[in-house]
C-alpha positions as CSV (number, residue, x, y, z in Angstrom):
1,M,27.3,-26.1,60.5
2,N,24.3,-28.4,61.1
3,I,22.3,-25.4,62.4
4,V,23.0,-23.5,59.2
5,A,22.1,-26.5,57.1
6,K,18.8,-27.0,59.0
7,L,18.0,-23.3,58.7
8,G,18.7,-23.4,55.0
9,R,16.5,-26.5,54.6
10,R,13.6,-24.8,56.5
11,I,13.8,-21.7,54.4
12,Y,14.0,-23.8,51.2
13,D,10.7,-25.4,52.2
14,R,8.9,-22.0,52.7
15,P,7.5,-21.1,49.3
16,F,6.0,-17.7,50.2
17,L,9.3,-16.5,51.8
18,L,11.3,-17.8,48.8
19,L,8.9,-16.0,46.3
20,F,9.0,-12.8,48.3
21,F,12.8,-12.8,48.2
22,A,12.8,-13.6,44.5
23,T,10.5,-10.7,43.7
24,L,12.5,-8.3,45.9
25,S,15.6,-9.2,43.9
26,W,13.8,-8.6,40.7
27,A,12.4,-5.3,41.9
28,G,16.0,-4.2,42.4
29,N,16.8,-5.4,38.9
30,W,14.1,-3.2,37.5
31,V,15.3,-0.2,39.4
32,L,18.9,-0.8,38.4
33,G,18.0,-1.6,34.8
34,R,16.3,1.8,34.5
35,A,19.2,3.6,36.3
36,I,22.0,2.2,34.0
37,R,20.0,2.3,30.7
38,N,22.4,5.0,29.3
39,D,25.6,3.4,30.7
40,I,25.3,-0.3,29.6
41,P,23.6,-1.4,26.4
42,P,20.7,-3.7,27.2
43,I,21.9,-6.8,25.2
44,A,25.4,-6.4,26.8
45,F,23.8,-6.1,30.3
46,A,21.8,-9.3,29.8
47,Y,24.8,-11.2,28.3
48,W,27.2,-10.3,31.1
49,R,24.6,-10.8,33.7
50,W,24.2,-14.5,32.7
51,T,27.9,-15.0,32.0
52,V,28.8,-13.9,35.5
53,A,25.9,-15.9,37.0
54,F,27.1,-19.0,35.1
55,L,30.6,-18.6,36.5
56,L,29.3,-18.2,40.0
57,V,27.4,-21.5,40.0
58,L,29.7,-23.7,37.8
59,G,32.1,-24.8,40.4
60,F,29.4,-25.8,42.8
61,A,27.4,-27.6,40.1
62,L,30.2,-29.7,38.5
63,P,29.6,-32.9,40.6
64,H,25.9,-32.7,39.9
65,L,26.4,-32.0,36.2
66,R,28.5,-35.2,35.9
67,R,25.8,-37.3,37.6
68,D,22.9,-35.7,35.7
69,W,24.6,-35.6,32.3
70,P,22.5,-38.5,30.8
71,A,19.3,-36.7,31.8
72,I,20.6,-33.4,30.4
73,R,21.5,-35.0,27.1
74,A,18.1,-36.8,26.9
75,N,16.2,-33.6,27.6
76,W,18.2,-31.0,25.8
77,A,15.2,-29.7,23.8
78,V,13.1,-28.9,26.9
79,L,16.1,-27.3,28.6
80,T,16.8,-25.2,25.5
81,V,13.2,-24.0,25.3
82,L,13.2,-23.1,29.0
83,S,16.6,-21.3,28.6
84,V,15.5,-19.3,25.7
85,L,12.3,-18.2,27.3
86,G,13.4,-17.6,30.9
87,I,17.0,-16.7,30.5
88,A,17.9,-15.2,27.1
89,T,14.7,-13.6,25.9
90,F,12.8,-12.2,28.9
91,N,15.5,-10.1,30.5
92,T,17.0,-8.9,27.2
93,M,13.5,-7.7,26.1
94,A,12.9,-6.0,29.4
95,Y,16.2,-4.1,29.3
96,I,15.5,-3.0,25.7
97,G,12.0,-1.9,26.8
98,L,13.4,0.2,29.6
99,R,15.3,2.3,27.1
100,H,12.1,3.2,25.3
101,T,9.4,3.5,27.9
102,D,9.0,5.0,31.3
103,A,8.8,3.1,34.6
104,I,5.1,3.6,35.0
105,N,4.3,1.6,31.9
106,G,6.8,-1.1,32.7
107,M,5.4,-1.6,36.2
108,I,1.9,-1.9,35.0
109,Y,2.8,-4.6,32.5
110,Q,4.6,-6.4,35.3
111,S,1.1,-7.2,36.7
112,S,0.1,-8.9,33.5
113,A,2.3,-11.9,34.3
114,P,-0.2,-13.7,36.6
115,L,-2.9,-13.3,34.0
116,M,-0.6,-14.6,31.2
117,I,0.5,-17.5,33.4
118,A,-3.2,-18.5,34.0
119,L,-4.0,-18.2,30.3
120,I,-1.0,-20.1,29.0
121,G,-1.5,-22.8,31.7
122,F,-5.1,-23.2,30.6
123,L,-4.3,-23.3,26.9
124,A,-1.3,-25.7,27.3
125,F,-2.3,-27.9,30.1
126,R,-6.0,-27.1,30.9
127,D,-5.0,-25.8,34.4
128,R,-7.9,-24.7,36.5
129,L,-8.1,-21.1,37.7
130,T,-10.5,-21.0,40.6
131,A,-12.8,-18.1,41.2
132,I,-10.9,-17.3,44.4
133,Q,-7.6,-17.2,42.6
134,A,-9.1,-15.0,39.8
135,L,-10.5,-12.6,42.5
136,G,-7.1,-12.5,44.2
137,I,-5.4,-11.6,41.0
138,L,-7.8,-8.8,40.3
139,I,-7.5,-7.4,43.9
140,S,-3.7,-7.4,43.8
141,L,-3.8,-5.8,40.3
142,A,-6.0,-3.0,41.7
143,G,-3.4,-2.5,44.4
144,V,-0.6,-2.2,41.8
145,L,-2.6,0.2,39.7
146,T,-3.2,2.3,42.9
147,V,0.5,2.6,43.5
148,I,1.4,3.3,39.9
149,A,-1.3,5.9,39.4
150,R,-0.3,7.5,42.7
151,G,-4.0,7.4,43.7
152,E,-5.1,9.3,40.6
153,P,-6.9,6.9,38.2
154,Q,-6.9,9.4,35.4
155,R,-3.1,8.9,35.1
156,L,-3.8,5.5,33.6
157,L,-5.9,6.9,30.8
158,G,-3.0,8.7,29.2
159,L,-0.9,5.6,28.7
160,E,-0.1,4.5,25.1
161,L,1.5,1.3,23.9
162,S,5.0,2.4,22.7
163,L,7.8,0.3,21.2
164,G,9.2,-0.1,24.7
165,D,5.9,-1.2,26.0
166,A,5.7,-3.9,23.3
167,W,9.2,-5.2,24.2
168,I,8.3,-5.5,27.9
169,L,4.9,-7.1,27.3
170,G,6.6,-9.6,25.0
171,G,9.2,-10.3,27.6
172,F,6.6,-11.0,30.2
173,A,4.8,-13.4,27.8
174,C,8.0,-15.3,27.5
175,Y,8.6,-15.5,31.2
176,S,5.0,-16.6,31.8
177,A,5.4,-19.4,29.4
178,Y,8.7,-20.3,31.2
179,S,6.8,-20.4,34.5
180,V,4.2,-22.7,33.2
181,L,6.6,-25.0,31.4
182,L,8.7,-25.5,34.5
183,R,6.6,-28.6,35.1
184,K,8.3,-30.2,32.1
185,R,11.7,-29.7,33.7
186,P,13.7,-33.0,33.8
187,P,14.8,-34.6,37.1
188,L,18.0,-32.7,37.6
189,H,19.6,-31.4,40.7
190,W,18.7,-27.7,41.0
191,L,22.3,-26.6,40.6
192,S,22.5,-28.7,37.4
193,F,19.3,-27.1,36.1
194,L,20.5,-23.5,36.8
195,T,23.9,-24.1,35.3
196,V,22.6,-25.7,32.2
197,T,19.9,-23.1,31.6
198,F,22.3,-20.3,32.2
199,A,24.8,-21.8,29.7
200,L,22.1,-22.4,27.1
201,G,20.9,-18.9,27.6
202,I,24.4,-17.5,27.0
203,V,24.7,-19.6,23.8
204,A,21.4,-18.2,22.6
205,L,22.5,-14.6,23.4
206,T,26.0,-14.8,22.0
207,P,25.3,-14.2,18.3
208,V,22.9,-11.4,19.2
209,Y,25.5,-9.9,21.5
210,L,28.3,-10.1,18.9
211,W,25.9,-8.4,16.4
212,D,25.2,-5.7,18.9
213,V,28.9,-5.2,19.6
214,A,29.6,-4.8,15.9
215,R,27.0,-2.1,15.8
216,G,28.8,-0.2,18.7
217,G,27.0,-1.8,21.7
218,T,30.0,-1.5,24.1
219,F,30.4,0.0,27.5
220,E,33.1,1.3,29.9
221,L,33.9,-1.2,32.7
222,T,33.7,1.3,35.6
223,V,33.2,0.4,39.2
224,S,29.5,1.3,39.1
225,N,28.9,-0.7,36.0
226,A,30.7,-3.7,37.4
227,A,28.7,-3.5,40.6
228,A,25.5,-3.3,38.6
229,I,26.4,-6.5,36.7
230,G,27.5,-8.2,39.9
231,Y,24.1,-7.4,41.6
232,V,22.0,-8.7,38.8
233,A,24.2,-11.8,38.4
234,L,24.2,-12.8,42.1
235,F,20.8,-11.6,43.4
236,A,18.5,-11.1,40.4
237,S,19.9,-14.2,38.6
238,V,21.3,-17.0,40.9
239,M,19.4,-16.4,44.1
240,A,16.1,-15.2,42.6
241,Y,15.9,-18.1,40.1
242,I,16.7,-20.6,42.9
243,C,13.9,-19.1,45.0
244,F,11.4,-18.7,42.3
245,N,11.9,-22.2,40.8
246,R,11.6,-23.8,44.2
247,G,8.5,-21.7,44.9
248,V,6.8,-22.9,41.7
249,E,7.8,-26.4,42.5
250,L,6.1,-26.2,46.0
251,I,2.9,-24.5,45.1
252,G,2.5,-24.5,41.3
253,A,2.7,-21.7,38.7
254,N,-0.9,-20.4,39.2
255,R,-0.4,-19.8,42.9
256,A,3.1,-18.4,42.5
257,G,2.1,-16.1,39.7
258,P,0.4,-13.4,41.8
259,F,3.7,-12.8,43.6
260,F,4.7,-10.9,40.4
261,H,2.4,-8.1,41.8
262,L,4.9,-7.6,44.6
263,V,7.7,-6.4,42.2
264,P,6.2,-2.9,41.5
265,L,5.3,-2.5,45.1
266,Q,8.8,-3.5,46.3
267,G,10.2,-1.2,43.6
268,T,8.3,1.7,45.0
269,V,9.6,0.9,48.5
270,L,13.1,0.7,47.2
271,A,12.7,4.1,45.5
272,I,11.4,5.6,48.8
273,L,14.4,4.1,50.8
274,L,17.1,4.8,48.2
275,L,15.9,7.9,46.4
276,G,14.2,9.7,49.3
277,E,10.7,9.7,47.8
278,E,7.8,10.4,50.2
279,L,5.6,7.7,51.6
280,R,2.0,8.7,50.7
281,L,-1.5,7.3,51.5
282,F,-1.8,5.6,48.1
283,H,1.3,3.6,48.9
284,V,-0.3,2.2,52.0
285,I,-3.6,1.5,50.2
286,G,-1.8,-0.2,47.3
287,F,0.3,-2.3,49.7
288,V,-2.8,-3.5,51.6
289,L,-4.6,-4.4,48.4
290,I,-1.6,-6.3,46.9
291,I,-0.9,-8.3,50.0
292,A,-4.6,-9.1,50.3
293,G,-4.8,-10.2,46.7
294,V,-1.7,-12.4,46.9
295,A,-2.9,-14.0,50.2
296,L,-6.3,-14.8,48.6
297,A,-4.9,-16.1,45.3
298,T,-2.4,-18.4,47.1
299,R,-4.8,-20.0,49.5
300,A,-4.6,-23.8,49.6
301,V,-7.7,-24.3,47.4
302,A,-8.4,-27.6,45.6
303,R,-5.9,-28.3,42.9
304,S,-6.0,-30.5,39.9
305,P,-4.3,-34.0,40.2
306,S,-1.4,-32.8,38.0
307,E,-0.6,-30.0,40.6
308,R,-0.7,-32.2,43.7
309,H,2.3,-33.1,45.7
310,P,2.9,-36.9,45.7
311,R,1.8,-37.2,49.3
312,E,-1.5,-35.5,48.4
313,G,-2.5,-38.0,45.8
314,G,-0.5,-37.0,42.7
315,D,1.9,-39.3,40.9
316,P,3.3,-41.5,43.6
317,G,6.2,-42.6,41.5
318,R,7.7,-39.1,41.7
319,Q,8.6,-39.2,45.3
320,D,11.5,-41.6,44.7
321,H,12.9,-39.3,42.0
322,A,12.5,-36.3,44.4
323,S,14.5,-38.1,47.0
324,R,17.2,-39.0,44.5
325,Y,17.5,-35.7,42.8
326,G,17.0,-33.4,45.8
327,P,14.7,-30.4,46.2
328,G,15.2,-29.2,42.7
329,F,12.9,-31.8,41.2
330,P,9.5,-30.4,40.2
331,R,6.6,-32.0,42.0
332,E,3.9,-30.4,39.8
């Protein structure tokens, strides 16, 4: 048991591994969201995704919720904003968008997230985006476009902003704001944070879901539909959010943002493995560009004092809180 605990602790301190797993889980979510678009209404899919995820973590979180309740009550406004942006809004808008636009458009807009994170971080907190980080973002964006365009740039010229595109872009704007605002997260154990944000997200979605049901937004609970909800609840929700939040905590939103470029690449790989699509030269070129851009953008370049870990000269008073509240406390 000690070996398992030590292994888990080592993995939990590896931001790039955590972020890679998070994006892989989200790649599966995009593939699945597109596959079941005609079987489960998007609002219902989002609602039951978070409801099942909440039930999965509640039992484990109860002791931490009791201890953290004063901090939860004192920071309810911040937690509500994070829940609405990162839980209720983003995924619902993405699922709605996938009903009205094709996968090519959705994957291109996925790559706008790092740019949105950098812009929102600058506007809200005056975060610095170094020249190396900007170059890395552009290189990885070029790799994504290479994969999406299948090596034919003229494919990109025919894209038009449809209603679905607008939904997806709006969703990414919300999630980018969530990523930047994670630094305002109160000092809660990570299980408390997940459970509370899941619960508040469900509360925000409930009236919308009931309205949709009244309009006929129901679905048949088949084995495949239940499996789809189970996947997005466990992997794309619980595990991915744990990994992503920890990754942002360790290296900051600007350096974690370029990992969003991995989602369309991983989605392409999943399509090859699961759907039998052929591996082509443009896949290889795109993969190399994306990995190179992510590696460049996440280099340990100089960061502002607000982004530094306590032992690197940031706020020294936070170390005691981190020890008390565990690895879920943000050190940004």
